[in-house]
C-alpha positions as CSV (number, residue, x, y, z in Angstrom):
1,X,9.4,-40.4,16.0
2,X,7.4,-38.0,13.6
3,X,8.2,-36.5,10.6
4,X,8.5,-32.4,10.4
5,X,5.8,-30.7,8.9
6,X,6.4,-30.0,4.9
7,X,7.0,-26.7,4.7
8,X,5.5,-25.1,1.5
9,X,6.8,-21.5,0.7
10,X,5.3,-18.9,3.0
11,X,5.0,-15.0,1.8
12,X,5.4,-13.5,5.2
13,X,8.7,-15.6,6.1
14,X,10.2,-14.7,2.7
15,X,9.3,-11.0,2.8
16,X,11.1,-10.9,6.4
17,X,14.1,-12.0,4.9
18,X,13.7,-8.5,2.2
19,X,14.7,-5.0,2.8
20,X,11.7,-3.6,1.8
21,X,10.8,-0.2,3.2
22,X,7.3,0.3,4.0
23,X,6.5,2.7,1.6
24,X,8.5,0.7,-1.2
25,X,6.8,0.4,-5.1
26,X,6.7,-3.3,-6.0
27,X,6.0,-5.2,-9.2
28,X,4.8,-8.8,-8.9
29,X,5.4,-10.3,-12.1
30,X,3.1,-13.1,-12.7
31,X,0.9,-12.6,-9.7
32,X,-1.7,-15.2,-10.0
33,X,-4.3,-15.1,-7.4
34,X,-1.9,-12.7,-5.3
35,X,-0.3,-15.1,-2.8
36,X,2.8,-12.6,-2.6
37,X,1.1,-9.3,-3.6
38,X,-1.4,-9.4,-0.5
39,X,0.8,-9.7,1.8
40,X,3.4,-7.5,0.5
41,X,0.7,-4.9,0.3
42,X,-0.3,-5.5,3.8
43,X,3.9,-5.2,4.6
44,X,4.4,-2.0,2.8
45,X,1.6,0.1,4.3
46,X,-0.1,2.6,2.3
47,X,2.5,4.9,1.6
48,X,3.9,1.9,-1.0
49,X,2.3,0.2,-3.9
50,X,2.2,-3.3,-5.0
51,X,1.0,-3.3,-9.1
52,X,0.1,-7.3,-9.2
53,X,0.8,-8.4,-13.1
54,X,-0.5,-10.9,-15.2
55,X,-1.9,-11.8,-18.1
56,X,-5.0,-13.8,-17.0
57,X,-7.9,-11.6,-16.2
58,X,-9.1,-14.1,-13.4
59,X,-5.8,-13.9,-12.0
60,X,-6.6,-10.2,-11.5
61,X,-9.8,-10.6,-10.4
62,X,-8.8,-12.8,-7.6
63,X,-6.2,-10.0,-6.6
64,X,-8.7,-7.5,-6.6
65,X,-10.9,-9.6,-4.7
66,X,-8.4,-10.7,-1.5
67,X,-7.5,-6.7,-1.9
68,X,-11.1,-5.8,-1.2
69,X,-11.5,-8.7,1.7
70,X,-8.1,-7.0,3.3
71,X,-9.4,-4.1,3.0
72,X,-6.3,-2.7,1.2
73,X,-5.9,-0.2,-1.3
74,X,-2.2,0.0,-2.1
75,X,-2.6,-3.0,-5.0
76,X,-3.0,-2.1,-8.4
77,X,-3.9,-4.8,-11.0
78,X,-2.8,-4.6,-14.6
79,X,-3.2,-7.1,-17.3
80,X,-0.2,-7.8,-19.1
81,X,2.3,-9.7,-21.3
82,X,6.0,-10.0,-19.9
83,X,7.3,-12.0,-22.8
84,X,7.0,-8.5,-24.9
85,X,9.5,-6.2,-24.6
86,X,8.3,-3.1,-22.7
87,X,5.4,-5.5,-21.3
88,X,4.7,-4.3,-17.9
89,X,3.7,-1.3,-19.5
90,X,5.8,1.0,-16.6
91,X,8.5,4.0,-17.5
92,X,12.1,3.0,-17.0
93,X,13.4,3.0,-13.4
94,X,10.3,3.5,-10.8
95,X,9.7,0.5,-9.1
96,X,11.8,-0.7,-5.8
97,X,11.2,-4.3,-6.1
98,X,10.1,-7.0,-8.8
99,X,8.9,-10.2,-7.4
100,X,9.3,-13.2,-9.9
101,X,7.5,-16.2,-7.9
102,X,7.3,-19.7,-9.5
103,X,7.3,-17.5,-12.7
104,X,10.4,-18.5,-15.1
105,X,9.6,-21.5,-15.4
106,X,6.4,-21.3,-17.7
107,X,7.8,-18.8,-19.8
108,X,9.6,-19.5,-23.3
109,X,11.1,-15.5,-23.0
110,X,13.0,-16.0,-19.9
111,X,15.5,-13.1,-21.3
112,X,12.9,-10.7,-22.2
113,X,11.3,-10.9,-18.9
114,X,14.6,-10.3,-16.9
115,X,15.3,-7.6,-18.8
116,X,11.7,-5.8,-18.4
117,X,12.7,-6.5,-14.8
118,X,15.7,-4.6,-14.8
119,X,14.2,-2.0,-17.4
120,X,11.9,-0.9,-14.6
121,X,14.0,-1.2,-11.9
122,X,15.4,2.2,-10.1
123,X,19.4,2.4,-10.0
124,X,19.2,0.4,-6.5
125,X,16.0,-1.8,-7.0
126,X,16.1,-5.3,-6.1
127,X,14.4,-8.7,-7.4
128,X,13.5,-11.7,-5.5
129,X,13.5,-14.5,-8.1
130,X,11.8,-18.1,-6.1
131,X,11.9,-21.2,-8.7
132,X,10.9,-24.8,-7.9
133,X,13.6,-27.0,-6.5
134,X,14.5,-30.5,-7.5
135,X,12.9,-32.2,-3.9
136,X,9.8,-30.9,-5.2
137,X,9.4,-34.2,-6.9
138,X,5.5,-34.4,-7.5
139,X,4.9,-31.3,-6.9
140,X,4.8,-28.1,-9.1
141,X,6.2,-28.9,-12.5
142,X,7.9,-31.7,-14.2
143,X,11.2,-31.7,-14.2
144,X,11.7,-31.0,-17.9
145,X,10.1,-27.4,-16.7
146,X,12.1,-27.1,-13.4
147,X,15.2,-24.6,-13.4
148,X,18.4,-25.4,-11.7
149,X,20.2,-23.1,-9.4
150,X,23.0,-23.1,-12.2
151,X,20.7,-22.3,-14.8
152,X,18.8,-19.3,-12.8
153,X,22.2,-17.8,-11.9
154,X,23.0,-17.9,-15.3
155,X,19.9,-16.3,-16.2
156,X,20.3,-13.7,-14.0
157,X,23.7,-13.0,-14.9
158,X,23.0,-13.0,-18.4
159,X,19.8,-10.5,-17.3
160,X,22.3,-7.7,-16.1
161,X,22.3,-8.6,-12.4
162,X,23.8,-9.7,-9.5
163,X,23.0,-12.2,-7.1
164,X,23.3,-10.8,-3.6
165,X,22.1,-13.8,-1.5
166,X,20.4,-17.0,-1.6
167,X,17.0,-17.0,0.5
168,X,15.6,-19.9,2.3
169,X,11.8,-20.6,0.8
170,X,10.9,-23.3,2.1
171,X,11.3,-27.5,0.9
172,X,10.4,-27.5,-2.1
173,X,11.4,-24.0,-3.7
174,X,15.1,-22.0,-3.7
175,X,15.4,-18.2,-4.5
176,X,17.8,-15.5,-4.9
177,X,17.8,-11.7,-4.3
178,X,19.6,-9.4,-7.0
179,X,20.6,-6.2,-7.9
180,X,21.3,-4.1,-11.1
181,X,24.5,-4.4,-12.2
């Protein structure tokens, strides 16, 4: 009997579980090389906008390169420090979705990051948080950095959000969609 293939996170599968309209404004917190930014921009079309936010210039340059290669003009990169209050540099309540993929585990000021997500989301805005699960083993961060489901639920509630549902995020991740309280 053959073992099924390992399922790492697939951005398209994740996006298909979200109710993101074609003209949405999305902030991809800690976007890295654009693993989610590019598929999100393709999904929402030219009437929407993805703000790819990261502290690393090299990550933002990678996103810009991928956007250009894919003919996308609806991605805007911003160098920001999300561990500071107001760190996204957005005015309040003007974003439909905030995406945090594999981001919280590597930051010390998780509460400030969630507070910033809440501040910039519209009243009916949503947040997607994806983190490494316990099964990730050698993949991903060490177990001392991983955030358990229960711990993440507490962080989400403490940030002024309520969890709407858990999503399927592959073999090595778990995710929640949360709305502002």
